HTML snippet that shows the backbone in 3Dmol.js (N, CA, C, O; Angstrom):
<script src="https://3Dmol.org/build/3Dmol-min.js"></script>
<div id="view" style="width:600px;height:400px;position:relative"></div>
<script>
const pdb = `
ATOM      1  N   VAL A   1       3.088 -25.676  11.650  1.00  0.00           N
ATOM      2  CA  VAL A   1       2.853 -27.009  12.044  1.00  0.00           C
ATOM      3  C   VAL A   1       4.045 -27.694  12.098  1.00  0.00           C
ATOM      4  O   VAL A   1       4.973 -27.637  11.292  1.00  0.00           O
ATOM      5  N   VAL A   2       3.938 -28.474  13.300  1.00  0.00           N
ATOM      6  CA  VAL A   2       5.268 -29.323  13.549  1.00  0.00           C
ATOM      7  C   VAL A   2       4.689 -30.773  13.350  1.00  0.00           C
ATOM      8  O   VAL A   2       3.695 -31.154  13.968  1.00  0.00           O
ATOM      9  N   LEU A   3       5.411 -31.606  12.397  1.00  0.00           N
ATOM     10  CA  LEU A   3       4.967 -32.883  12.403  1.00  0.00           C
ATOM     11  C   LEU A   3       6.020 -33.827  13.237  1.00  0.00           C
ATOM     12  O   LEU A   3       7.219 -33.563  13.328  1.00  0.00           O
ATOM     13  N   GLN A   4       5.487 -34.785  13.736  1.00  0.00           N
ATOM     14  CA  GLN A   4       6.207 -35.768  14.548  1.00  0.00           C
ATOM     15  C   GLN A   4       6.466 -36.829  13.490  1.00  0.00           C
ATOM     16  O   GLN A   4       5.874 -36.893  12.412  1.00  0.00           O
ATOM     17  N   VAL A   5       7.453 -37.685  13.931  1.00  0.00           N
ATOM     18  CA  VAL A   5       8.007 -38.880  13.031  1.00  0.00           C
ATOM     19  C   VAL A   5       6.553 -39.596  12.741  1.00  0.00           C
ATOM     20  O   VAL A   5       5.701 -39.678  13.626  1.00  0.00           O
ATOM     21  N   ARG A   6       6.354 -40.111  11.398  1.00  0.00           N
ATOM     22  CA  ARG A   6       5.296 -40.791  11.060  1.00  0.00           C
ATOM     23  C   ARG A   6       3.957 -40.056  10.986  1.00  0.00           C
ATOM     24  O   ARG A   6       2.951 -40.691  10.671  1.00  0.00           O
ATOM     25  N   ASP A   7       3.898 -38.788  11.251  1.00  0.00           N
ATOM     26  CA  ASP A   7       2.802 -37.913  11.167  1.00  0.00           C
ATOM     27  C   ASP A   7       2.502 -37.808   9.676  1.00  0.00           C
ATOM     28  O   ASP A   7       3.445 -38.008   8.911  1.00  0.00           O
ATOM     29  N   ARG A   8       1.395 -37.539   9.207  1.00  0.00           N
ATOM     30  CA  ARG A   8       1.081 -37.275   7.890  1.00  0.00           C
ATOM     31  C   ARG A   8       0.193 -35.965   7.907  1.00  0.00           C
ATOM     32  O   ARG A   8      -0.698 -35.730   8.724  1.00  0.00           O
ATOM     33  N   LEU A   9       0.601 -35.135   6.836  1.00  0.00           N
ATOM     34  CA  LEU A   9      -0.268 -33.913   6.501  1.00  0.00           C
ATOM     35  C   LEU A   9      -0.869 -34.168   5.365  1.00  0.00           C
ATOM     36  O   LEU A   9      -0.302 -34.760   4.446  1.00  0.00           O
ATOM     37  N   CYS A  10      -2.148 -33.723   5.310  1.00  0.00           N
ATOM     38  CA  CYS A  10      -3.120 -33.916   4.060  1.00  0.00           C
ATOM     39  C   CYS A  10      -3.642 -32.537   3.673  1.00  0.00           C
ATOM     40  O   CYS A  10      -4.116 -31.825   4.558  1.00  0.00           O
ATOM     41  N   LEU A  11      -3.592 -32.143   2.506  1.00  0.00           N
ATOM     42  CA  LEU A  11      -4.170 -30.914   1.990  1.00  0.00           C
ATOM     43  C   LEU A  11      -5.213 -31.363   0.850  1.00  0.00           C
ATOM     44  O   LEU A  11      -4.835 -31.923  -0.178  1.00  0.00           O
ATOM     45  N   VAL A  12      -6.284 -31.127   1.067  1.00  0.00           N
ATOM     46  CA  VAL A  12      -7.361 -31.531  -0.146  1.00  0.00           C
ATOM     47  C   VAL A  12      -8.208 -30.321  -0.566  1.00  0.00           C
ATOM     48  O   VAL A  12      -8.460 -29.428   0.244  1.00  0.00           O
ATOM     49  N   SER A  13      -8.561 -30.299  -1.585  1.00  0.00           N
ATOM     50  CA  SER A  13      -9.567 -29.364  -2.271  1.00  0.00           C
ATOM     51  C   SER A  13     -10.982 -29.813  -1.658  1.00  0.00           C
ATOM     52  O   SER A  13     -11.169 -30.954  -1.236  1.00  0.00           O
ATOM     53  N   ASP A  14     -11.862 -28.906  -1.649  1.00  0.00           N
ATOM     54  CA  ASP A  14     -13.076 -29.254  -1.232  1.00  0.00           C
ATOM     55  C   ASP A  14     -13.906 -30.093  -2.186  1.00  0.00           C
ATOM     56  O   ASP A  14     -14.942 -30.627  -1.787  1.00  0.00           O
ATOM     57  N   GLY A  15     -13.487 -30.222  -3.412  1.00  0.00           N
ATOM     58  CA  GLY A  15     -14.268 -30.970  -4.386  1.00  0.00           C
ATOM     59  C   GLY A  15     -13.896 -32.496  -3.898  1.00  0.00           C
ATOM     60  O   GLY A  15     -14.592 -33.380  -4.398  1.00  0.00           O
ATOM     61  N   LEU A  16     -12.952 -32.864  -3.048  1.00  0.00           N
ATOM     62  CA  LEU A  16     -12.871 -34.172  -2.694  1.00  0.00           C
ATOM     63  C   LEU A  16     -13.986 -34.625  -1.630  1.00  0.00           C
ATOM     64  O   LEU A  16     -14.685 -35.617  -1.837  1.00  0.00           O
ATOM     65  N   PHE A  17     -14.105 -33.849  -0.498  1.00  0.00           N
ATOM     66  CA  PHE A  17     -15.091 -34.248   0.404  1.00  0.00           C
ATOM     67  C   PHE A  17     -16.639 -33.860  -0.067  1.00  0.00           C
ATOM     68  O   PHE A  17     -17.626 -34.344   0.489  1.00  0.00           O
ATOM     69  N   ARG A  18     -16.706 -32.964  -1.117  1.00  0.00           N
ATOM     70  CA  ARG A  18     -17.949 -32.555  -1.661  1.00  0.00           C
ATOM     71  C   ARG A  18     -18.400 -33.558  -2.826  1.00  0.00           C
ATOM     72  O   ARG A  18     -19.524 -33.510  -3.326  1.00  0.00           O
ATOM     73  N   ALA A  19     -17.546 -34.345  -3.154  1.00  0.00           N
ATOM     74  CA  ALA A  19     -18.063 -35.361  -4.154  1.00  0.00           C
ATOM     75  C   ALA A  19     -19.186 -36.063  -3.985  1.00  0.00           C
ATOM     76  O   ALA A  19     -19.365 -36.469  -2.836  1.00  0.00           O
ATOM     77  N   ARG A  20     -19.980 -36.324  -4.766  1.00  0.00           N
ATOM     78  CA  ARG A  20     -21.422 -36.543  -4.737  1.00  0.00           C
ATOM     79  C   ARG A  20     -21.574 -38.163  -5.421  1.00  0.00           C
ATOM     80  O   ARG A  20     -20.976 -38.344  -6.481  1.00  0.00           O
ATOM     81  N   ASN A  21     -22.298 -39.236  -4.878  1.00  0.00           N
ATOM     82  CA  ASN A  21     -22.651 -40.124  -5.668  1.00  0.00           C
ATOM     83  C   ASN A  21     -23.894 -40.046  -6.314  1.00  0.00           C
ATOM     84  O   ASN A  21     -24.449 -38.948  -6.330  1.00  0.00           O
ATOM     85  N   SER A  22     -24.510 -41.145  -6.923  1.00  0.00           N
ATOM     86  CA  SER A  22     -25.749 -41.081  -7.708  1.00  0.00           C
ATOM     87  C   SER A  22     -27.008 -40.722  -6.862  1.00  0.00           C
ATOM     88  O   SER A  22     -27.989 -40.172  -7.363  1.00  0.00           O
ATOM     89  N   ARG A  23     -26.920 -41.058  -5.581  1.00  0.00           N
ATOM     90  CA  ARG A  23     -27.980 -40.606  -4.538  1.00  0.00           C
ATOM     91  C   ARG A  23     -27.834 -39.373  -3.883  1.00  0.00           C
ATOM     92  O   ARG A  23     -28.446 -39.098  -2.850  1.00  0.00           O
ATOM     93  N   LYS A  24     -26.860 -38.445  -4.579  1.00  0.00           N
ATOM     94  CA  LYS A  24     -26.550 -37.216  -4.148  1.00  0.00           C
ATOM     95  C   LYS A  24     -26.037 -36.879  -2.762  1.00  0.00           C
ATOM     96  O   LYS A  24     -26.126 -35.777  -2.222  1.00  0.00           O
ATOM     97  N   GLU A  25     -25.404 -38.142  -2.182  1.00  0.00           N
ATOM     98  CA  GLU A  25     -24.833 -37.979  -0.804  1.00  0.00           C
ATOM     99  C   GLU A  25     -23.384 -37.404  -1.142  1.00  0.00           C
ATOM    100  O   GLU A  25     -22.877 -37.493  -2.260  1.00  0.00           O
ATOM    101  N   LYS A  26     -22.833 -36.856  -0.137  1.00  0.00           N
ATOM    102  CA  LYS A  26     -21.580 -36.037  -0.301  1.00  0.00           C
ATOM    103  C   LYS A  26     -20.568 -37.222   0.263  1.00  0.00           C
ATOM    104  O   LYS A  26     -20.980 -37.995   1.128  1.00  0.00           O
ATOM    105  N   PHE A  27     -19.455 -37.311  -0.176  1.00  0.00           N
ATOM    106  CA  PHE A  27     -18.124 -38.221   0.306  1.00  0.00           C
ATOM    107  C   PHE A  27     -18.118 -37.785   1.868  1.00  0.00           C
ATOM    108  O   PHE A  27     -18.473 -38.531   2.780  1.00  0.00           O
ATOM    109  N   GLY A  28     -17.679 -36.518   2.018  1.00  0.00           N
ATOM    110  CA  GLY A  28     -17.869 -35.836   3.368  1.00  0.00           C
ATOM    111  C   GLY A  28     -16.538 -35.965   4.102  1.00  0.00           C
ATOM    112  O   GLY A  28     -15.760 -36.909   3.972  1.00  0.00           O
ATOM    113  N   GLU A  29     -16.385 -34.991   4.822  1.00  0.00           N
ATOM    114  CA  GLU A  29     -15.175 -34.667   5.695  1.00  0.00           C
ATOM    115  C   GLU A  29     -15.006 -35.863   6.689  1.00  0.00           C
ATOM    116  O   GLU A  29     -13.845 -36.202   6.919  1.00  0.00           O
ATOM    117  N   GLN A  30     -15.996 -36.530   7.293  1.00  0.00           N
ATOM    118  CA  GLN A  30     -15.889 -37.512   8.284  1.00  0.00           C
ATOM    119  C   GLN A  30     -15.441 -38.840   7.434  1.00  0.00           C
ATOM    120  O   GLN A  30     -14.553 -39.531   7.932  1.00  0.00           O
ATOM    121  N   ARG A  31     -15.924 -39.177   6.362  1.00  0.00           N
ATOM    122  CA  ARG A  31     -15.425 -40.318   5.651  1.00  0.00           C
ATOM    123  C   ARG A  31     -13.869 -40.144   5.326  1.00  0.00           C
ATOM    124  O   ARG A  31     -13.106 -41.083   5.550  1.00  0.00           O
ATOM    125  N   LEU A  32     -13.392 -38.912   4.786  1.00  0.00           N
ATOM    126  CA  LEU A  32     -12.263 -38.679   4.550  1.00  0.00           C
ATOM    127  C   LEU A  32     -11.234 -38.766   5.707  1.00  0.00           C
ATOM    128  O   LEU A  32     -10.132 -39.301   5.580  1.00  0.00           O
ATOM    129  N   ASP A  33     -11.715 -38.165   6.903  1.00  0.00           N
ATOM    130  CA  ASP A  33     -11.081 -38.345   8.135  1.00  0.00           C
ATOM    131  C   ASP A  33     -10.756 -39.714   8.514  1.00  0.00           C
ATOM    132  O   ASP A  33      -9.664 -39.999   9.007  1.00  0.00           O
ATOM    133  N   GLY A  34     -11.759 -40.646   8.277  1.00  0.00           N
ATOM    134  CA  GLY A  34     -11.660 -41.982   8.616  1.00  0.00           C
ATOM    135  C   GLY A  34     -10.493 -42.651   7.848  1.00  0.00           C
ATOM    136  O   GLY A  34      -9.605 -43.291   8.411  1.00  0.00           O
ATOM    137  N   LEU A  35     -10.579 -42.433   6.422  1.00  0.00           N
ATOM    138  CA  LEU A  35      -9.472 -42.986   5.638  1.00  0.00           C
ATOM    139  C   LEU A  35      -8.084 -42.632   5.996  1.00  0.00           C
ATOM    140  O   LEU A  35      -7.145 -43.427   6.005  1.00  0.00           O
ATOM    141  N   ILE A  36      -8.026 -41.337   6.301  1.00  0.00           N
ATOM    142  CA  ILE A  36      -6.675 -40.753   6.801  1.00  0.00           C
ATOM    143  C   ILE A  36      -6.351 -41.566   8.147  1.00  0.00           C
ATOM    144  O   ILE A  36      -5.270 -42.154   8.201  1.00  0.00           O
ATOM    145  N   LEU A  37      -7.112 -41.620   9.087  1.00  0.00           N
ATOM    146  CA  LEU A  37      -6.791 -42.466  10.210  1.00  0.00           C
ATOM    147  C   LEU A  37      -6.429 -43.770  10.014  1.00  0.00           C
ATOM    148  O   LEU A  37      -5.413 -44.240  10.526  1.00  0.00           O
ATOM    149  N   LYS A  38      -7.252 -44.461   9.240  1.00  0.00           N
ATOM    150  CA  LYS A  38      -6.941 -45.919   9.022  1.00  0.00           C
ATOM    151  C   LYS A  38      -5.863 -46.302   8.072  1.00  0.00           C
ATOM    152  O   LYS A  38      -5.282 -47.381   8.184  1.00  0.00           O
ATOM    153  N   PHE A  39      -5.553 -45.344   7.038  1.00  0.00           N
ATOM    154  CA  PHE A  39      -4.542 -45.790   6.055  1.00  0.00           C
ATOM    155  C   PHE A  39      -3.381 -44.664   6.062  1.00  0.00           C
ATOM    156  O   PHE A  39      -2.601 -44.480   5.128  1.00  0.00           O
ATOM    157  N   GLY A  40      -3.397 -44.036   7.122  1.00  0.00           N
ATOM    158  CA  GLY A  40      -2.217 -42.983   7.260  1.00  0.00           C
ATOM    159  C   GLY A  40      -0.790 -43.499   7.346  1.00  0.00           C
ATOM    160  O   GLY A  40       0.159 -42.831   6.936  1.00  0.00           O
ATOM    161  N   PRO A  41      -0.656 -44.768   7.920  1.00  0.00           N
ATOM    162  CA  PRO A  41       0.639 -45.371   7.893  1.00  0.00           C
ATOM    163  C   PRO A  41       1.175 -45.813   6.600  1.00  0.00           C
ATOM    164  O   PRO A  41       2.360 -46.133   6.509  1.00  0.00           O
ATOM    165  N   MET A  42       0.321 -45.854   5.521  1.00  0.00           N
ATOM    166  CA  MET A  42       0.910 -46.284   4.111  1.00  0.00           C
ATOM    167  C   MET A  42       1.917 -45.444   3.579  1.00  0.00           C
ATOM    168  O   MET A  42       2.081 -44.318   4.047  1.00  0.00           O
ATOM    169  N   ASN A  43       2.591 -45.867   2.670  1.00  0.00           N
ATOM    170  CA  ASN A  43       3.510 -45.014   1.898  1.00  0.00           C
ATOM    171  C   ASN A  43       2.487 -43.817   1.219  1.00  0.00           C
ATOM    172  O   ASN A  43       1.260 -43.918   1.190  1.00  0.00           O
ATOM    173  N   SER A  44       3.142 -42.856   0.769  1.00  0.00           N
ATOM    174  CA  SER A  44       2.286 -41.793   0.295  1.00  0.00           C
ATOM    175  C   SER A  44       1.808 -42.008  -1.133  1.00  0.00           C
ATOM    176  O   SER A  44       0.804 -41.400  -1.504  1.00  0.00           O
ATOM    177  N   THR A  45       2.461 -42.845  -1.981  1.00  0.00           N
ATOM    178  CA  THR A  45       1.687 -43.129  -3.213  1.00  0.00           C
ATOM    179  C   THR A  45       0.617 -44.076  -3.064  1.00  0.00           C
ATOM    180  O   THR A  45      -0.443 -43.945  -3.676  1.00  0.00           O
ATOM    181  N   ALA A  46       0.857 -45.056  -2.249  1.00  0.00           N
ATOM    182  CA  ALA A  46      -0.294 -46.141  -1.924  1.00  0.00           C
ATOM    183  C   ALA A  46      -1.423 -45.365  -1.152  1.00  0.00           C
ATOM    184  O   ALA A  46      -2.600 -45.674  -1.338  1.00  0.00           O
ATOM    185  N   PHE A  47      -1.064 -44.343  -0.273  1.00  0.00           N
ATOM    186  CA  PHE A  47      -2.197 -43.628   0.479  1.00  0.00           C
ATOM    187  C   PHE A  47      -2.978 -42.810  -0.606  1.00  0.00           C
ATOM    188  O   PHE A  47      -4.195 -42.961  -0.713  1.00  0.00           O
ATOM    189  N   VAL A  48      -2.306 -41.969  -1.388  1.00  0.00           N
ATOM    190  CA  VAL A  48      -3.110 -41.225  -2.393  1.00  0.00           C
ATOM    191  C   VAL A  48      -3.987 -41.986  -3.237  1.00  0.00           C
ATOM    192  O   VAL A  48      -5.174 -41.699  -3.392  1.00  0.00           O
ATOM    193  N   ASN A  49      -3.265 -43.192  -3.916  1.00  0.00           N
ATOM    194  CA  ASN A  49      -4.066 -44.216  -4.738  1.00  0.00           C
ATOM    195  C   ASN A  49      -5.299 -44.611  -4.103  1.00  0.00           C
ATOM    196  O   ASN A  49      -6.336 -44.679  -4.762  1.00  0.00           O
ATOM    197  N   MET A  50      -5.262 -44.877  -2.873  1.00  0.00           N
ATOM    198  CA  MET A  50      -6.255 -45.643  -2.053  1.00  0.00           C
ATOM    199  C   MET A  50      -7.458 -44.569  -1.938  1.00  0.00           C
ATOM    200  O   MET A  50      -8.631 -44.835  -2.201  1.00  0.00           O
ATOM    201  N   VAL A  51      -7.008 -43.386  -1.528  1.00  0.00           N
ATOM    202  CA  VAL A  51      -8.095 -42.207  -1.382  1.00  0.00           C
ATOM    203  C   VAL A  51      -8.929 -42.121  -2.636  1.00  0.00           C
ATOM    204  O   VAL A  51     -10.144 -42.313  -2.682  1.00  0.00           O
ATOM    205  N   VAL A  52      -8.139 -41.809  -3.653  1.00  0.00           N
ATOM    206  CA  VAL A  52      -8.549 -41.708  -5.091  1.00  0.00           C
ATOM    207  C   VAL A  52      -9.653 -42.880  -5.444  1.00  0.00           C
ATOM    208  O   VAL A  52     -10.785 -42.680  -5.885  1.00  0.00           O
ATOM    209  N   ASN A  53      -9.141 -43.958  -5.189  1.00  0.00           N
ATOM    210  CA  ASN A  53      -9.972 -45.234  -5.508  1.00  0.00           C
ATOM    211  C   ASN A  53     -11.181 -45.212  -4.695  1.00  0.00           C
ATOM    212  O   ASN A  53     -12.212 -45.586  -5.256  1.00  0.00           O
ATOM    213  N   GLU A  54     -11.246 -44.847  -3.494  1.00  0.00           N
ATOM    214  CA  GLU A  54     -12.399 -44.753  -2.502  1.00  0.00           C
ATOM    215  C   GLU A  54     -13.510 -43.695  -3.101  1.00  0.00           C
ATOM    216  O   GLU A  54     -14.709 -43.939  -3.240  1.00  0.00           O
ATOM    217  N   VAL A  55     -12.846 -42.475  -3.421  1.00  0.00           N
ATOM    218  CA  VAL A  55     -13.788 -41.642  -3.970  1.00  0.00           C
ATOM    219  C   VAL A  55     -14.425 -42.067  -5.310  1.00  0.00           C
ATOM    220  O   VAL A  55     -15.613 -41.891  -5.583  1.00  0.00           O
ATOM    221  N   ASP A  56     -13.461 -42.677  -6.162  1.00  0.00           N
ATOM    222  CA  ASP A  56     -14.094 -43.178  -7.520  1.00  0.00           C
ATOM    223  C   ASP A  56     -15.178 -44.127  -7.095  1.00  0.00           C
ATOM    224  O   ASP A  56     -16.299 -43.925  -7.563  1.00  0.00           O
ATOM    225  N   LEU A  57     -14.979 -45.238  -6.188  1.00  0.00           N
ATOM    226  CA  LEU A  57     -16.031 -46.106  -5.905  1.00  0.00           C
ATOM    227  C   LEU A  57     -17.325 -45.440  -5.275  1.00  0.00           C
ATOM    228  O   LEU A  57     -18.434 -45.944  -5.446  1.00  0.00           O
ATOM    229  N   PHE A  58     -17.165 -44.487  -4.668  1.00  0.00           N
ATOM    230  CA  PHE A  58     -18.196 -43.771  -3.836  1.00  0.00           C
ATOM    231  C   PHE A  58     -19.066 -42.946  -4.959  1.00  0.00           C
ATOM    232  O   PHE A  58     -20.279 -42.761  -4.856  1.00  0.00           O
ATOM    233  N   HIS A  59     -18.272 -42.489  -6.024  1.00  0.00           N
ATOM    234  CA  HIS A  59     -19.011 -41.716  -7.196  1.00  0.00           C
ATOM    235  C   HIS A  59     -20.083 -42.509  -7.885  1.00  0.00           C
ATOM    236  O   HIS A  59     -21.034 -41.915  -8.392  1.00  0.00           O
ATOM    237  N   GLU A  60     -19.985 -43.813  -7.934  1.00  0.00           N
ATOM    238  CA  GLU A  60     -20.792 -44.774  -8.757  1.00  0.00           C
ATOM    239  C   GLU A  60     -21.118 -44.209  -9.912  1.00  0.00           C
ATOM    240  O   GLU A  60     -22.291 -44.161 -10.283  1.00  0.00           O
ATOM    241  N   GLY A  61     -20.121 -43.717 -10.614  1.00  0.00           N
ATOM    242  CA  GLY A  61     -20.203 -43.152 -12.009  1.00  0.00           C
ATOM    243  C   GLY A  61     -21.099 -41.926 -12.261  1.00  0.00           C
ATOM    244  O   GLY A  61     -21.588 -41.659 -13.359  1.00  0.00           O
ATOM    245  N   ALA A  62     -21.274 -41.176 -11.085  1.00  0.00           N
ATOM    246  CA  ALA A  62     -21.887 -39.936 -11.201  1.00  0.00           C
ATOM    247  C   ALA A  62     -21.049 -38.996 -11.712  1.00  0.00           C
ATOM    248  O   ALA A  62     -19.863 -39.167 -11.430  1.00  0.00           O
ATOM    249  N   PRO A  63     -21.355 -37.934 -12.465  1.00  0.00           N
ATOM    250  CA  PRO A  63     -20.557 -37.101 -12.964  1.00  0.00           C
ATOM    251  C   PRO A  63     -19.620 -36.276 -11.993  1.00  0.00           C
ATOM    252  O   PRO A  63     -20.139 -35.867 -10.954  1.00  0.00           O
ATOM    253  N   GLN A  64     -18.403 -36.016 -12.212  1.00  0.00           N
ATOM    254  CA  GLN A  64     -17.423 -35.306 -11.260  1.00  0.00           C
ATOM    255  C   GLN A  64     -17.796 -33.801 -11.611  1.00  0.00           C
ATOM    256  O   GLN A  64     -17.780 -33.425 -12.783  1.00  0.00           O
ATOM    257  N   ARG A  65     -18.095 -33.044 -10.680  1.00  0.00           N
ATOM    258  CA  ARG A  65     -18.503 -31.537 -10.692  1.00  0.00           C
ATOM    259  C   ARG A  65     -17.286 -30.679 -10.222  1.00  0.00           C
ATOM    260  O   ARG A  65     -17.301 -29.469 -10.448  1.00  0.00           O
ATOM    261  N   ASP A  66     -16.343 -31.197  -9.645  1.00  0.00           N
ATOM    262  CA  ASP A  66     -15.313 -30.295  -9.134  1.00  0.00           C
ATOM    263  C   ASP A  66     -14.047 -30.948  -9.224  1.00  0.00           C
ATOM    264  O   ASP A  66     -14.024 -32.136  -9.547  1.00  0.00           O
ATOM    265  N   ASP A  67     -12.877 -30.264  -8.955  1.00  0.00           N
ATOM    266  CA  ASP A  67     -11.469 -30.810  -8.985  1.00  0.00           C
ATOM    267  C   ASP A  67     -11.494 -31.701  -7.680  1.00  0.00           C
ATOM    268  O   ASP A  67     -12.191 -31.442  -6.699  1.00  0.00           O
ATOM    269  N   LEU A  68     -10.579 -32.866  -7.803  1.00  0.00           N
ATOM    270  CA  LEU A  68     -10.388 -33.645  -6.767  1.00  0.00           C
ATOM    271  C   LEU A  68      -8.802 -33.384  -6.491  1.00  0.00           C
ATOM    272  O   LEU A  68      -8.012 -33.841  -7.317  1.00  0.00           O
ATOM    273  N   THR A  69      -8.312 -32.680  -5.382  1.00  0.00           N
ATOM    274  CA  THR A  69      -7.103 -32.679  -5.279  1.00  0.00           C
ATOM    275  C   THR A  69      -6.636 -32.983  -3.973  1.00  0.00           C
ATOM    276  O   THR A  69      -7.261 -32.554  -3.002  1.00  0.00           O
ATOM    277  N   LEU A  70      -5.505 -33.744  -3.816  1.00  0.00           N
ATOM    278  CA  LEU A  70      -4.930 -34.256  -2.538  1.00  0.00           C
ATOM    279  C   LEU A  70      -3.471 -34.323  -2.527  1.00  0.00           C
ATOM    280  O   LEU A  70      -2.828 -35.021  -3.310  1.00  0.00           O
ATOM    281  N   LEU A  71      -2.929 -33.532  -1.561  1.00  0.00           N
ATOM    282  CA  LEU A  71      -1.499 -33.306  -1.400  1.00  0.00           C
ATOM    283  C   LEU A  71      -1.195 -34.006  -0.076  1.00  0.00           C
ATOM    284  O   LEU A  71      -1.864 -33.738   0.921  1.00  0.00           O
ATOM    285  N   THR A  72      -0.256 -34.847  -0.046  1.00  0.00           N
ATOM    286  CA  THR A  72       0.215 -35.394   1.272  1.00  0.00           C
ATOM    287  C   THR A  72       1.510 -35.338   1.457  1.00  0.00           C
ATOM    288  O   THR A  72       2.237 -35.437   0.469  1.00  0.00           O
ATOM    289  N   VAL A  73       2.126 -35.152   2.871  1.00  0.00           N
ATOM    290  CA  VAL A  73       3.419 -35.059   3.384  1.00  0.00           C
ATOM    291  C   VAL A  73       3.392 -35.930   4.472  1.00  0.00           C
ATOM    292  O   VAL A  73       2.466 -35.936   5.283  1.00  0.00           O
ATOM    293  N   ARG A  74       4.569 -36.824   4.544  1.00  0.00           N
ATOM    294  CA  ARG A  74       4.740 -37.767   5.639  1.00  0.00           C
ATOM    295  C   ARG A  74       6.182 -37.427   6.061  1.00  0.00           C
ATOM    296  O   ARG A  74       7.119 -37.377   5.264  1.00  0.00           O
ATOM    297  N   ARG A  75       6.284 -37.177   7.499  1.00  0.00           N
ATOM    298  CA  ARG A  75       7.492 -37.156   8.059  1.00  0.00           C
ATOM    299  C   ARG A  75       8.304 -38.624   8.374  1.00  0.00           C
ATOM    300  O   ARG A  75       7.750 -39.510   9.026  1.00  0.00           O
ATOM    301  N   PHE A  76       9.378 -38.738   7.952  1.00  0.00           N
ATOM    302  CA  PHE A  76      10.258 -39.871   8.298  1.00  0.00           C
ATOM    303  C   PHE A  76      11.076 -39.827   9.453  1.00  0.00           C
ATOM    304  O   PHE A  76      11.041 -40.719  10.301  1.00  0.00           O
ATOM    305  N   LYS A  77      11.798 -38.854   9.527  1.00  0.00           N
ATOM    306  CA  LYS A  77      12.904 -38.860  10.585  1.00  0.00           C
ATOM    307  C   LYS A  77      12.511 -37.514  11.386  1.00  0.00           C
ATOM    308  O   LYS A  77      13.183 -37.150  12.351  1.00  0.00           O
TER     309      LYS A  77
END
`;
const viewer = $3Dmol.createViewer("view");
viewer.addModel(pdb, "pdb");
viewer.setStyle({}, {cartoon: {color: "spectrum"}});
viewer.zoomTo();
viewer.render();
</script>
C-alpha cells in the first residue's frame, strides 16, 4: 500500500464494527467508514479517541463481547 501525504491507514479488529447496542444493532462497517472519512484529518491520538468514544456511545451500556482494536497510521511527508 502506498500512502499519499495526509492519507490515513486504519486497521481494526472485527470486534469494532460488530459492536452491538442494547437493541442488538451492529456498529457496522459503514458507520466506521463514515467516521474515517469525516474525521480522518485529525491527529492520530484525537482520531482514535473519537472513534473509541463513538463506539462507547453506540454501546449504550450493552456488554462488550469482543476486543475493540484500532491501529492507525498517517503519512505526513
